[in-house]
PLY file of the C-alpha trace (Angstrom):
ply
format ascii 1.0
element vertex 458
property float x
property float y
property float z
element edge 457
property int vertex1
property int vertex2
end_header
52.84 87.77 128.12
51.70 86.46 124.52
54.65 84.74 122.59
54.64 85.97 118.88
57.22 86.01 116.30
57.12 87.70 112.83
59.54 87.18 109.74
59.48 88.52 106.29
58.96 85.77 103.71
59.31 87.83 100.45
59.69 91.30 99.38
59.07 92.09 95.55
58.94 95.20 93.61
56.38 95.77 90.94
58.21 96.66 88.00
58.18 100.52 86.86
56.40 101.61 90.01
56.91 102.57 93.76
54.80 99.50 94.91
56.34 96.83 96.85
54.68 93.31 97.38
55.23 92.02 101.10
54.84 88.65 102.51
55.23 88.22 105.86
54.60 85.36 108.55
53.01 85.85 111.80
53.70 82.90 114.49
51.64 82.74 117.60
51.22 79.88 119.85
49.40 77.21 117.91
48.77 79.39 115.04
50.87 80.49 111.84
49.28 83.11 109.46
50.68 84.20 106.08
49.88 87.75 105.20
50.44 89.41 101.94
49.80 92.95 100.99
50.85 95.79 98.59
52.47 98.84 99.84
52.93 102.27 97.83
56.10 103.84 99.14
54.94 107.07 98.18
51.41 107.09 99.32
51.39 104.58 102.25
52.92 104.69 105.79
53.72 101.40 108.10
51.22 102.79 110.47
48.44 102.76 107.88
49.23 99.38 106.34
49.63 97.90 110.09
46.09 99.62 111.10
44.63 97.85 108.18
46.24 94.34 108.95
45.17 94.68 112.55
41.37 95.30 111.84
41.13 92.68 109.17
43.09 90.25 111.18
42.08 90.92 114.57
45.76 91.16 115.78
46.68 92.13 119.24
48.27 95.36 119.97
51.72 93.52 120.60
51.76 91.81 117.17
50.68 94.95 115.44
53.58 96.91 117.06
55.87 94.31 116.15
54.63 94.04 112.60
55.07 97.97 112.39
58.69 97.94 113.60
59.39 94.94 111.17
57.78 97.01 108.33
59.81 100.12 109.28
63.12 98.20 108.98
62.28 96.46 105.54
61.05 99.77 104.31
64.40 101.83 105.27
66.38 98.79 103.72
64.27 98.90 100.37
64.54 102.68 100.22
68.53 102.74 100.55
68.61 99.91 98.26
66.59 101.72 95.65
68.91 105.04 96.27
71.91 102.77 95.54
70.63 101.63 92.36
69.63 105.00 91.01
73.48 106.15 92.26
74.95 103.37 90.13
72.91 104.30 87.27
74.10 108.01 87.77
77.60 106.92 88.22
77.67 105.12 85.00
76.21 108.31 83.32
78.70 110.67 84.86
81.57 108.19 83.95
80.42 108.07 80.38
80.46 111.96 79.93
83.99 111.98 81.92
85.23 109.34 79.19
83.97 111.66 76.39
85.90 114.55 78.18
82.55 116.47 78.55
84.01 117.56 81.91
81.35 120.21 82.71
78.46 117.59 82.48
80.29 114.92 84.19
81.27 117.29 87.17
77.42 118.37 87.45
76.45 114.37 87.72
79.38 113.61 89.97
78.14 116.61 92.16
74.60 115.42 92.56
75.90 112.23 93.59
78.17 113.60 96.05
75.20 115.93 97.42
73.24 112.51 98.35
75.98 111.29 100.73
76.03 114.29 102.93
73.90 114.36 106.10
71.97 117.80 105.15
68.98 118.41 102.97
69.79 117.99 99.58
67.81 117.16 96.17
66.48 113.61 96.02
68.22 111.63 93.38
65.85 109.98 90.83
65.87 109.02 87.38
63.61 111.96 86.40
65.97 114.74 87.88
69.23 113.32 86.53
69.04 115.88 83.88
68.15 118.79 86.03
70.78 118.57 88.77
71.95 121.75 90.35
75.35 122.84 89.90
78.31 122.23 92.25
77.90 123.81 95.51
80.99 126.23 97.08
83.62 124.43 98.66
83.12 126.21 101.79
79.35 124.42 102.12
80.57 121.02 102.29
79.82 119.65 105.82
81.69 116.52 107.35
80.63 113.47 105.23
78.23 110.76 106.92
78.01 108.20 103.90
76.31 104.79 104.34
78.96 102.23 104.99
77.78 100.38 101.95
78.32 103.31 99.37
81.89 103.28 100.14
83.17 102.42 96.24
80.71 105.13 94.61
81.58 107.90 97.05
85.36 107.16 96.63
85.22 107.24 92.94
82.91 110.37 92.71
85.58 112.05 94.89
88.60 110.91 93.04
86.91 111.85 89.59
86.08 115.18 90.85
89.61 115.53 91.72
90.69 114.55 88.08
88.12 116.62 86.49
89.06 119.90 88.27
92.88 118.98 87.71
92.02 118.87 83.86
89.96 122.13 84.25
92.98 123.70 85.70
90.76 124.39 89.12
93.74 123.17 91.41
92.35 124.31 94.71
89.22 122.39 94.19
91.01 119.20 92.96
93.22 119.19 95.86
90.18 119.60 98.21
88.56 116.36 96.51
91.67 114.42 96.60
92.44 114.93 99.93
88.89 114.13 101.18
89.13 110.99 99.46
92.59 110.14 101.09
91.04 111.22 104.74
87.90 109.03 104.42
87.65 106.14 101.71
91.89 106.00 101.22
92.39 105.36 104.78
89.58 102.65 104.81
91.25 101.16 101.61
94.68 101.00 103.22
98.09 102.97 102.18
98.83 100.51 99.54
95.57 100.21 97.87
95.41 100.96 94.10
93.00 103.77 94.28
94.61 105.52 97.49
98.04 105.50 95.32
96.48 106.97 92.48
94.85 109.75 94.48
98.36 110.61 95.86
99.94 110.79 92.42
97.00 112.92 91.30
97.70 115.24 94.31
101.54 115.43 93.59
100.42 116.54 89.93
98.33 119.14 91.32
101.26 120.29 93.71
103.47 120.60 90.93
101.04 122.85 88.98
100.79 125.10 92.19
104.81 125.25 91.99
105.04 123.01 95.18
107.72 120.89 94.02
108.89 119.73 97.33
105.51 118.83 98.42
105.13 117.00 95.11
108.19 115.12 95.31
107.60 113.87 98.88
103.99 112.64 97.65
105.53 110.67 94.71
108.34 109.14 96.73
105.81 107.79 99.13
103.98 106.06 96.22
107.16 105.03 94.69
108.76 103.76 97.99
105.63 101.59 98.87
106.93 98.99 95.82
109.94 98.22 98.46
107.60 97.69 101.49
107.27 93.78 100.59
103.46 94.39 99.90
102.39 91.87 97.53
99.34 93.98 96.53
101.15 96.98 95.50
99.91 97.77 91.82
103.18 97.92 89.40
101.30 100.03 86.97
100.74 102.88 89.62
104.17 102.61 90.84
105.58 102.96 87.29
103.16 105.94 86.73
104.43 107.60 90.00
107.91 106.96 88.75
107.41 108.94 85.40
105.88 111.85 87.51
108.55 111.84 89.72
111.08 112.11 86.83
109.22 115.10 85.83
109.43 116.75 89.06
113.22 116.04 89.37
113.67 117.62 85.87
111.62 120.72 86.99
114.10 121.24 89.65
117.30 120.27 87.84
117.83 117.39 89.89
119.27 115.15 87.18
121.16 112.98 89.19
118.19 111.92 91.19
116.07 111.21 88.01
119.08 109.07 86.69
119.30 107.04 90.11
115.70 106.05 89.74
116.71 103.79 86.68
120.19 103.09 88.18
119.73 102.06 91.57
117.19 99.16 90.47
119.38 98.29 87.78
122.50 97.99 89.83
120.67 95.79 92.29
119.37 93.56 89.60
123.13 93.19 88.00
124.43 92.31 91.42
121.68 89.70 91.85
122.20 87.95 88.42
126.00 88.00 88.71
125.59 86.13 91.91
123.18 83.60 90.77
125.72 82.90 87.75
128.59 82.65 90.19
126.81 80.27 92.46
125.56 78.27 89.46
129.41 77.99 87.90
130.30 76.85 91.47
127.57 74.19 91.17
128.53 73.12 87.79
132.13 72.36 89.18
130.86 70.44 92.06
129.80 67.28 90.07
126.97 65.89 88.04
124.65 65.68 90.94
124.56 69.60 91.17
123.78 70.25 87.35
119.98 70.34 87.98
120.54 72.97 90.71
122.83 74.78 88.84
120.79 74.95 85.59
117.74 76.40 87.84
120.43 79.19 89.07
121.22 79.95 85.43
117.58 80.08 84.51
116.84 82.77 87.43
119.71 84.93 86.38
118.60 84.88 82.78
114.98 86.00 83.99
116.67 88.82 86.06
118.66 90.02 82.85
115.61 90.05 80.84
114.03 92.13 83.80
116.85 94.57 83.52
116.70 95.41 79.86
113.66 97.90 79.94
115.44 99.70 82.80
118.59 99.86 80.88
117.11 101.47 77.85
115.08 103.89 79.77
118.32 105.02 81.71
120.19 105.45 78.46
117.37 107.54 77.24
117.83 109.58 80.24
121.46 109.83 79.46
120.84 111.32 76.13
118.30 113.69 77.49
121.02 115.11 79.70
123.70 114.99 77.04
125.63 112.22 78.64
126.13 110.40 75.27
129.15 108.42 76.53
127.24 106.82 79.51
124.14 106.35 77.17
126.52 104.52 74.38
127.90 102.35 77.19
124.36 101.51 78.41
123.13 100.83 75.04
125.96 98.57 74.02
125.21 96.51 77.20
121.60 96.16 76.13
122.51 95.12 72.65
125.10 92.54 74.09
122.21 91.30 76.57
119.70 90.95 73.60
122.06 88.98 71.49
122.43 86.56 74.48
118.75 86.33 75.59
117.50 86.11 71.85
120.02 85.70 68.90
122.35 88.06 66.96
120.03 88.29 64.20
116.78 88.88 66.11
114.67 91.94 64.76
114.14 93.26 68.05
118.04 94.21 68.08
117.17 96.68 65.26
115.50 99.34 67.59
118.72 99.21 69.86
121.08 99.85 66.87
119.10 102.58 65.84
119.35 104.33 69.26
123.01 103.65 69.25
123.13 105.13 65.84
121.48 108.30 66.97
123.94 108.69 70.10
127.04 107.95 67.52
125.49 110.87 65.36
125.15 113.01 68.32
128.83 112.42 69.04
129.60 113.39 65.68
130.98 109.84 64.78
128.80 109.87 61.32
130.34 107.00 59.79
129.92 104.73 62.64
126.54 106.20 63.03
125.48 105.51 59.30
126.84 101.99 59.65
124.93 101.12 62.78
121.78 102.43 61.30
122.08 100.45 58.23
122.94 97.30 60.31
119.61 97.82 61.90
117.83 98.09 58.57
119.54 95.31 57.03
118.92 93.09 60.09
115.25 93.83 60.11
115.09 93.01 56.38
116.56 89.57 56.63
114.35 88.85 59.69
111.25 89.79 57.62
112.27 87.73 54.38
113.03 84.74 56.76
109.23 85.29 58.44
107.84 85.51 54.91
109.19 82.29 53.99
107.64 80.54 57.14
104.40 82.37 56.20
104.55 80.85 52.62
105.31 77.27 53.97
102.54 77.07 56.34
100.10 78.66 53.98
101.07 75.78 51.47
100.67 72.96 54.08
97.21 74.84 55.45
95.76 72.17 58.00
94.48 72.36 61.59
97.81 71.13 62.87
99.83 74.40 61.88
96.70 77.06 62.23
98.31 77.99 65.47
101.82 78.31 63.94
100.68 80.31 60.72
98.79 82.80 63.51
102.20 83.00 65.27
104.26 83.89 62.22
101.85 86.32 60.82
101.62 88.44 64.09
105.53 88.27 64.08
105.50 89.46 60.57
103.56 92.65 61.80
106.02 93.40 64.57
109.02 92.69 62.10
107.66 95.17 59.55
107.08 97.84 62.23
111.01 97.28 63.04
112.01 97.53 59.52
109.97 100.62 58.89
111.45 102.35 61.99
114.84 101.48 61.20
114.45 103.09 57.34
112.60 106.12 59.21
115.69 106.57 61.35
118.07 105.76 58.26
116.19 108.51 56.09
116.46 111.12 58.65
120.12 110.71 59.24
120.59 110.98 55.42
118.36 114.16 55.24
120.01 115.80 58.10
123.74 115.14 56.76
122.86 116.41 53.30
123.03 112.78 51.66
119.99 113.61 49.36
120.25 110.74 47.14
120.67 108.26 49.80
117.43 109.79 51.63
115.36 109.65 48.57
116.06 105.95 47.94
115.81 105.02 51.64
112.22 107.15 51.87
111.26 105.21 48.75
112.00 101.82 50.39
110.32 102.64 53.49
106.94 103.82 51.67
106.96 100.34 49.56
107.05 98.40 52.97
104.22 100.73 54.38
102.15 100.21 51.34
102.54 96.54 51.58
101.75 96.64 55.30
98.55 98.41 54.73
0 1
1 2
2 3
3 4
4 5
5 6
6 7
7 8
8 9
9 10
10 11
11 12
12 13
13 14
14 15
15 16
16 17
17 18
18 19
19 20
20 21
21 22
22 23
23 24
24 25
25 26
26 27
27 28
28 29
29 30
30 31
31 32
32 33
33 34
34 35
35 36
36 37
37 38
38 39
39 40
40 41
41 42
42 43
43 44
44 45
45 46
46 47
47 48
48 49
49 50
50 51
51 52
52 53
53 54
54 55
55 56
56 57
57 58
58 59
59 60
60 61
61 62
62 63
63 64
64 65
65 66
66 67
67 68
68 69
69 70
70 71
71 72
72 73
73 74
74 75
75 76
76 77
77 78
78 79
79 80
80 81
81 82
82 83
83 84
84 85
85 86
86 87
87 88
88 89
89 90
90 91
91 92
92 93
93 94
94 95
95 96
96 97
97 98
98 99
99 100
100 101
101 102
102 103
103 104
104 105
105 106
106 107
107 108
108 109
109 110
110 111
111 112
112 113
113 114
114 115
115 116
116 117
117 118
118 119
119 120
120 121
121 122
122 123
123 124
124 125
125 126
126 127
127 128
128 129
129 130
130 131
131 132
132 133
133 134
134 135
135 136
136 137
137 138
138 139
139 140
140 141
141 142
142 143
143 144
144 145
145 146
146 147
147 148
148 149
149 150
150 151
151 152
152 153
153 154
154 155
155 156
156 157
157 158
158 159
159 160
160 161
161 162
162 163
163 164
164 165
165 166
166 167
167 168
168 169
169 170
170 171
171 172
172 173
173 174
174 175
175 176
176 177
177 178
178 179
179 180
180 181
181 182
182 183
183 184
184 185
185 186
186 187
187 188
188 189
189 190
190 191
191 192
192 193
193 194
194 195
195 196
196 197
197 198
198 199
199 200
200 201
201 202
202 203
203 204
204 205
205 206
206 207
207 208
208 209
209 210
210 211
211 212
212 213
213 214
214 215
215 216
216 217
217 218
218 219
219 220
220 221
221 222
222 223
223 224
224 225
225 226
226 227
227 228
228 229
229 230
230 231
231 232
232 233
233 234
234 235
235 236
236 237
237 238
238 239
239 240
240 241
241 242
242 243
243 244
244 245
245 246
246 247
247 248
248 249
249 250
250 251
251 252
252 253
253 254
254 255
255 256
256 257
257 258
258 259
259 260
260 261
261 262
262 263
263 264
264 265
265 266
266 267
267 268
268 269
269 270
270 271
271 272
272 273
273 274
274 275
275 276
276 277
277 278
278 279
279 280
280 281
281 282
282 283
283 284
284 285
285 286
286 287
287 288
288 289
289 290
290 291
291 292
292 293
293 294
294 295
295 296
296 297
297 298
298 299
299 300
300 301
301 302
302 303
303 304
304 305
305 306
306 307
307 308
308 309
309 310
310 311
311 312
312 313
313 314
314 315
315 316
316 317
317 318
318 319
319 320
320 321
321 322
322 323
323 324
324 325
325 326
326 327
327 328
328 329
329 330
330 331
331 332
332 333
333 334
334 335
335 336
336 337
337 338
338 339
339 340
340 341
341 342
342 343
343 344
344 345
345 346
346 347
347 348
348 349
349 350
350 351
351 352
352 353
353 354
354 355
355 356
356 357
357 358
358 359
359 360
360 361
361 362
362 363
363 364
364 365
365 366
366 367
367 368
368 369
369 370
370 371
371 372
372 373
373 374
374 375
375 376
376 377
377 378
378 379
379 380
380 381
381 382
382 383
383 384
384 385
385 386
386 387
387 388
388 389
389 390
390 391
391 392
392 393
393 394
394 395
395 396
396 397
397 398
398 399
399 400
400 401
401 402
402 403
403 404
404 405
405 406
406 407
407 408
408 409
409 410
410 411
411 412
412 413
413 414
414 415
415 416
416 417
417 418
418 419
419 420
420 421
421 422
422 423
423 424
424 425
425 426
426 427
427 428
428 429
429 430
430 431
431 432
432 433
433 434
434 435
435 436
436 437
437 438
438 439
439 440
440 441
441 442
442 443
443 444
444 445
445 446
446 447
447 448
448 449
449 450
450 451
451 452
452 453
453 454
454 455
455 456
456 457
């Protein structure tokens, strides 16, 4: 039997054509031939190319057959790569329409993409027919998917996007179908803690809520939210937060107010126990002697970080209490936030103004108008003093303008924007208070002051 080997040395597309340049190497005992040739993927076949090579190069039948098989494998690979490139271009175009909220055109292109992944006769995707794609087939016509393994991300994105578009168009049955198809295919391959998998479950839960299937929606959202407690490091915190917000809405729709409050209260209580334990251990270390001071400092530092982490939870819980008309609980929560901010920052920090405004609103809701006014005035005064102090720093750094303090100047200028926002918000809240309580004179002067700050800011 004749010993021969063949290998592909080069495959190169001719730009803007369907012609491919091949270079293959034919190795036989005592001889190595390098053969280059052009092949049109539209007009030529593997057999016709090999027949010409066989005649020109006087190849044996065995070598010719090996060359034909090698060419078939390469052509199939090239066709797949070409189709994938066109899919990527089509996906980008569909995404652009999706982003512009042109859902009809986006859906048409996503459907064209989806058709290309199924093992059935479908329109060939090419740059020329992107604009003349057929409309979406009926739901019942979709067969079992048979996508190439390398096309996982594109197909998954298409299914998720079609779910989202149909949800926006209030086609809830179609949205449910596409979300479920993603979860059964690409979602399982990605894993239950993957970002897209969890996002799809949230999307499916939103569909269920619009179908008035609140219990099913609740179960789905709880699954996503509870994934945060599995110890998985890769769980996306942004998706968890998104699931929590939607779970609160589902609880509210079912008048499950206690459950919605517990979404904030439970993790807040856990953090409180943790930082109190760290502080207690730190105090014991302090009493143990100088050799334990470093360890005590680390414990206090960790406790401080947990306190800071608890702040947004406390504020959200307070907001929830206000929504449920639990003003006493809201006030206690906000007072705790205020005390914590004073310890973490300082009693004159501008960020306290927002918390003071919230406290003022709760006091007003309780009918404690004098205390509410004093608290809101304190918020505005605090932000005003902070703004003046920051302005002094801006002036100082501008006078000393040099390379050494350019970073410091940028920092105080950025802080200036934040403080002005806090002051404008405080004055707006104070204006609303005066306006609603009939103090027109104070309302007018407060509004004028706020407008001056806004004008200066612009």
